N, C-alpha and C positions, 0 to 999 in steps of 0.2 A: 401561373404568374405569382411570384412571392407576394406575401400578404402586407409586408412592411414597405413596400415602395411608396416613398412621397408622392401626395397626390397630383402633382404635375406629370411625375412619371408614369403613372395610371393612364392620365390622359393621351401619354404619348404612345404607351404601350398599346392602348385600344386604337390609336389612330395606326398604328404599324400593322394590327392584324386586320384591321379594315382595308388597309392598302394593298395587302397580300405580301408585306414584308417577311422576310425570315427570320429577324434578329429578334434575341430576347433581352430586355432591359437588365444590365449588370450593376449592381451598387458597389461602388468603388471603397477601400477602406478610409481613405481620406479624401478630402477635396484635391481637384487637380487644377490650379488655378492656371498653368500654361501646358500645352501642348508635350513639352518635355516632362512634366511630371505625370501627366496621364499615361505617356508612353512608358515611363517607368513601371508604374503601376500593372499596366496591361502585358508589359513584356514585348513591346513592338517598336518598328521604328516611328521616330517623330513625323515623319512623313506621312504615315498611315492615320494619323488623328485628323478627323476632319473638323478644324474650327468654325464654330457657327459665330460670324461676324453680322450684326445689325447695323446698315447704315441708313442714313437719311437722305434719300434720294429724290430731292426737290418737293419735300415734305412727305414722300410716301417711304415706307420701310422698303429695304433692300437687303435680303439674306446673302450673305456670300460663306458658302461652305468651301472654305480653303484650306490646303494642306498644311499640316503643323509646320511643315519646312519652310514655309512662303510666308511673306507679307503681303499685303494688297495694294495695290497701285490705285488710288483712287481716281485719279484722271482718267486710266485705262478702263476701270468699270464705269467710270460716268460715260465714256463714249461708246462702251458696248451696250447700255441701257438707254442711251441717248438723254441723258440728264444733265442739265446745265451746271448742277452743284450737287456733288456726294460727299457727306462727311460722316465721321462718327456719331453714332446716336447716343442720346443722353439714356442714363438706366430708367427712366421713367418712359421714354419712348418705346424702348426695348420691350419694357412690363407691358406696355399699352398694345404693342404689335403684335407680341407672341404670347402673352400672358405668362410668361417664363422669364426667371433671373439670369442677369448677365452671369455667365460661366457656366450656365446648365440650357443654353437655348438649344432645343431639338430643331431637326430640319422640317419635322411635322408636328401637329399637335396645337397649331395657333388657333385664335378665335375667327380668323378670317384667312383666305389664301396670302401668303407674302412672295413676291416676285424673288425668284431663286437663283444665283449664279453657282454653278460647281466646278470647282477647280479642277481643269483637265489632269494635274499632276497627281490626283488621286486615283487616277485610272492605273497608275504605275502599281498599285497595291492590291493583291487578290482580297483582302480583308480591310475595310476602313472602319475606324471607330468614330461614332458620332454621338454627340451629347443625348441626354434622355430625358431633357425638361428639368432637371436639377444638376445643382453643382457635383453632386457625388454619384450621378447615373450616366451610363452611355449603354450603347447596343452596336453589335458588329451589323456591318452592311458592305456592300461594294458599290463603287463608282457608277454603275451602269442602275442599280436600285436605288441611289441617291436620286439620279435625276429624274427617275420613273415617279418615285412617291411625291417628289416636290413640284414636278411639273416642271422642274428647272432646267436652265439652259447650260450645257457644258460650256467654258469658256476659260481662258487664259486669264487670270486674275492678277499676276507679278510681273 
């Protein structure tokens, strides 16, 4: 593991090892605020980027790992998880639920388990890139591994 990983990325890398995940954290040369900018830096399709979106589902955090090629249908995910109301979370809500900043939320390494949906569309890609706990970090994984390490549910989110 590189010595200069941001502290949140170290937490995520440790969680990945404990969960038996194969990917190593990669530090990007510059922030990737969108799936398109991440894909350009990694040399992959935008759909292979797993955007980590935290929603407030009736007051509880809900992580949706969606393909960078998709937009999340909040009414669909509300029905999927049985919530009366789902809305985008505030930065403070995201940090409290995950310990990580918006733009770098990893699928693992949170203070407590977060209910997770994994976009079925990610299964179309052999390698999927997910955030590593910091806006400059990502790691390679697979759709199947994301479902396993998050204890998530594969779902249509668009």
